[in-house]
C-alpha positions as CSV (number, residue, x, y, z in Angstrom):
1,M,41.1,-50.1,160.7
2,E,43.9,-46.7,159.3
3,V,44.8,-45.4,156.4
4,V,48.2,-47.3,155.3
5,E,48.4,-46.0,152.1
6,I,47.9,-42.4,149.6
7,D,48.5,-43.6,145.9
8,V,48.4,-40.7,143.9
9,F,48.8,-42.8,140.8
10,D,53.5,-41.3,140.4
11,K,54.2,-42.3,143.5
12,V,52.6,-44.4,146.1
13,L,52.7,-43.4,150.1
14,N,51.2,-43.7,153.8
15,N,51.3,-40.4,154.3
16,L,51.1,-36.4,153.0
17,D,54.5,-36.1,152.8
18,G,56.0,-35.9,149.2
19,I,52.0,-34.8,148.1
20,D,52.4,-30.8,146.3
21,K,50.8,-28.1,148.2
22,F,47.1,-28.3,145.7
23,K,47.0,-32.4,146.1
24,R,47.3,-32.0,149.6
25,D,44.6,-29.4,150.4
26,I,42.8,-31.4,148.2
27,I,43.0,-34.2,149.2
28,S,42.9,-32.7,153.1
29,A,39.5,-31.0,152.0
30,N,37.8,-34.0,150.9
31,L,38.4,-36.0,153.2
32,A,37.6,-33.4,156.1
33,V,34.7,-32.1,155.0
34,N,33.1,-34.7,152.3
35,V,33.9,-38.6,153.1
36,V,33.6,-37.5,156.5
37,H,30.3,-34.3,156.5
38,L,30.6,-31.4,158.2
39,N,27.3,-32.3,161.0
40,S,29.7,-36.0,161.5
41,I,29.6,-36.4,165.4
42,G,33.2,-38.3,164.9
43,R,36.5,-36.4,167.0
44,I,39.9,-37.2,168.0
45,V,40.9,-36.1,170.5
46,K,43.2,-36.7,173.3
47,N,42.2,-38.6,176.4
48,L,45.0,-38.3,180.0
49,N,48.1,-39.6,178.7
50,N,48.0,-37.7,175.2
51,E,46.7,-40.3,173.4
52,N,44.4,-39.6,170.7
53,K,40.7,-41.2,171.6
54,H,38.4,-41.5,168.9
55,I,35.1,-40.2,169.1
56,G,32.5,-41.9,166.3
57,N,32.2,-43.6,162.7
58,R,35.6,-45.6,163.1
59,M,35.9,-45.6,159.5
60,E,35.7,-41.6,159.4
61,C,38.1,-41.6,162.9
62,A,40.5,-43.3,160.3
63,F,40.4,-40.4,158.2
64,L,40.3,-37.7,161.2
65,E,43.5,-39.9,162.3
66,F,45.5,-40.3,159.4
67,L,44.6,-36.1,159.2
68,T,45.4,-35.5,162.6
69,N,49.2,-37.1,162.2
70,N,49.8,-35.6,159.0
71,D,49.6,-31.7,160.6
72,V,46.7,-31.4,158.4
73,D,43.6,-29.2,161.1
74,Y,40.4,-31.3,160.3
75,E,38.7,-28.8,162.4
76,N,39.7,-25.7,161.0
77,I,39.1,-26.7,157.0
78,R,35.7,-28.2,158.3
79,K,34.9,-24.1,159.8
80,E,36.0,-22.3,157.3
81,T,34.1,-24.7,154.4
82,K,30.8,-23.7,153.5
83,E,28.8,-26.2,152.4
84,I,26.1,-26.2,149.1
85,S,24.7,-29.4,149.4
86,Q,25.7,-32.6,150.7
87,T,24.2,-36.2,149.2
88,N,22.8,-38.7,151.5
89,P,25.2,-42.1,150.9
90,S,24.1,-45.0,150.1
91,T,24.8,-48.5,149.1
92,E,23.1,-48.6,146.1
93,K,25.1,-45.4,144.7
94,R,28.3,-46.1,146.4
95,M,29.9,-42.3,146.3
96,V,29.2,-39.5,148.1
97,M,29.0,-35.9,146.6
98,T,29.3,-33.0,148.6
99,V,29.6,-28.7,146.7
100,V,30.8,-26.7,148.7
101,E,31.6,-22.3,148.1
102,H,35.3,-23.1,146.1
103,P,38.2,-22.0,148.3
104,D,40.1,-19.5,146.3
105,K,37.8,-18.9,142.4
106,E,34.5,-16.7,142.9
107,G,31.7,-17.9,140.7
108,Y,32.6,-20.9,141.0
109,Y,31.5,-24.1,143.8
110,R,33.6,-27.3,144.6
111,I,33.0,-30.1,144.5
112,Y,34.4,-33.7,146.5
113,G,33.4,-36.9,145.0
114,N,34.5,-40.8,147.0
115,G,33.1,-43.1,146.3
116,S,33.8,-46.8,145.2
117,T,36.5,-47.4,142.8
118,D,34.2,-49.3,140.4
119,V,31.8,-47.5,140.6
120,F,33.9,-44.1,140.7
121,L,36.1,-43.7,138.7
122,I,33.7,-44.6,135.4
123,R,32.7,-41.0,136.2
124,C,35.8,-39.6,136.6
125,N,37.8,-38.0,132.9
126,E,41.0,-36.8,134.3
127,V,43.7,-37.6,136.8
128,L,44.9,-34.3,138.7
129,Q,49.0,-34.7,138.2
130,E,52.2,-32.2,140.0
131,N,50.5,-28.9,141.0
132,G,46.4,-28.3,139.4
133,K,47.6,-30.4,136.3
134,K,45.9,-32.8,134.6
135,A,46.3,-35.2,132.0
136,A,42.9,-37.3,130.7
137,F,42.4,-40.1,132.2
138,T,40.6,-42.9,129.5
139,F,39.4,-46.2,129.3
140,S,42.6,-47.7,128.6
141,H,44.1,-45.7,132.3
142,K,40.5,-46.7,134.9
143,D,40.7,-50.9,132.9
144,S,45.1,-50.7,133.5
145,L,44.0,-49.5,136.9
146,E,41.5,-51.6,137.7
147,N,42.8,-55.3,137.2
148,Q,46.2,-53.8,138.3
149,I,47.0,-52.0,141.2
150,I,43.4,-52.1,142.6
151,K,42.7,-56.5,141.8
152,N,46.4,-56.0,144.4
153,Y,45.2,-54.4,147.2
154,K,41.7,-56.3,146.9
155,D,43.6,-59.2,147.4
156,N,45.8,-58.4,150.1
157,R,42.0,-57.5,152.0
158,L,42.6,-53.5,151.8
159,R,40.2,-51.6,151.4
160,V,40.1,-48.9,148.5
161,M,38.1,-45.4,148.3
162,A,38.5,-42.9,145.1
163,L,38.5,-39.0,145.7
164,G,37.9,-36.5,142.7
165,Y,36.8,-33.3,142.9
166,K,35.6,-31.1,139.9
167,D,35.2,-27.7,139.7
168,I,31.7,-26.1,138.3
169,K,30.1,-22.7,137.4
170,I,27.4,-21.8,139.9
171,E,24.8,-20.6,137.8
172,D,25.7,-24.1,135.3
173,Y,24.6,-25.3,139.0
174,Q,21.7,-23.7,139.6
175,K,20.6,-24.2,135.7
176,M,21.0,-27.7,136.6
177,H,19.0,-27.6,140.2
178,G,16.7,-25.9,137.9
179,I,16.8,-22.3,140.7
180,S,17.0,-19.1,138.4
181,S,19.9,-16.8,138.6
182,N,18.2,-15.0,141.8
183,G,18.5,-17.9,143.4
184,Q,15.2,-18.8,144.0
185,A,13.5,-21.8,142.6
186,D,11.7,-22.1,139.1
187,G,8.9,-24.7,139.3
188,K,10.8,-27.3,137.1
189,V,11.9,-30.0,139.6
190,D,11.7,-31.2,142.9
191,S,14.1,-29.4,145.8
192,D,15.6,-32.7,146.8
193,E,16.5,-33.5,143.2
194,Y,18.6,-32.9,140.7
195,K,17.6,-31.5,137.5
196,D,20.0,-33.7,135.6
197,Q,21.9,-36.1,138.3
198,E,23.8,-37.5,135.7
199,L,25.4,-34.2,134.8
200,I,26.3,-33.8,137.8
201,E,28.1,-37.3,138.8
202,K,30.7,-36.6,135.6
203,H,33.4,-35.6,135.0
204,F,35.3,-35.3,137.5
205,V,39.5,-34.9,138.4
206,L,40.8,-38.2,139.7
207,V,43.0,-37.7,142.6
208,C,44.0,-40.2,144.7
209,L,43.2,-43.9,146.2
210,I,42.8,-44.1,149.6
211,V,44.0,-47.6,150.9
212,L,42.2,-48.4,154.2
213,D,43.5,-51.4,156.3
214,D,40.5,-53.2,157.9
215,P,41.3,-55.7,160.3
216,I,37.7,-57.0,161.0
217,R,36.4,-57.1,157.6
218,G,40.3,-59.5,156.7
219,V,39.0,-61.6,159.8
220,E,34.9,-61.9,158.7
221,A,36.6,-62.8,154.6
222,S,38.6,-65.5,156.8
223,E,36.0,-67.1,158.8
224,A,33.6,-66.3,155.3
225,V,36.3,-69.0,152.9
226,S,36.9,-71.3,156.1
227,D,33.4,-71.2,156.2
């Protein structure tokens, strides 16, 4: 399995070259701490022949390999990132969110999100453009993306994942969790449940599509069709 394309909507690339620093940093951090969780054992090491060796989940390693090949120090990103919480991945929701301390904005958290395109796109209301600028992400844009670009990827037996993020005030995040200003639970919600999960899962900024080639999945699909 390998990452073959990054679709940032105004261009399609096979690496992070040509992407502005803001977007590159968002993509790199999302892959390093959210798609591949901070507690993951996945990593890339060099063997005796100085070749990359994968340790861990093959999809996670595909993302880490992509970062490594683009000269992104994912280990440093993971070291410098302070996680607040992460939702547990599930086949039902098909999306993951990781809340971290904002890298440069005091009083805010940053939430990285990723998931299946049919699940994640409906949770986005903006799309990231160059140098941090944003534009509205409308239903017509979503339908066009799904029915043309994403369909073409899937018709070619490629896997597609959507990446996004949003920034949220710490006080707003705490209110949604039933946490008081002093950081203590106010007793209104269980510690493992969001007070307003649906609100937290909305209003993401869509950053890109990650396209993966999965030969094993392709073979399985071919065999299923032939059967």
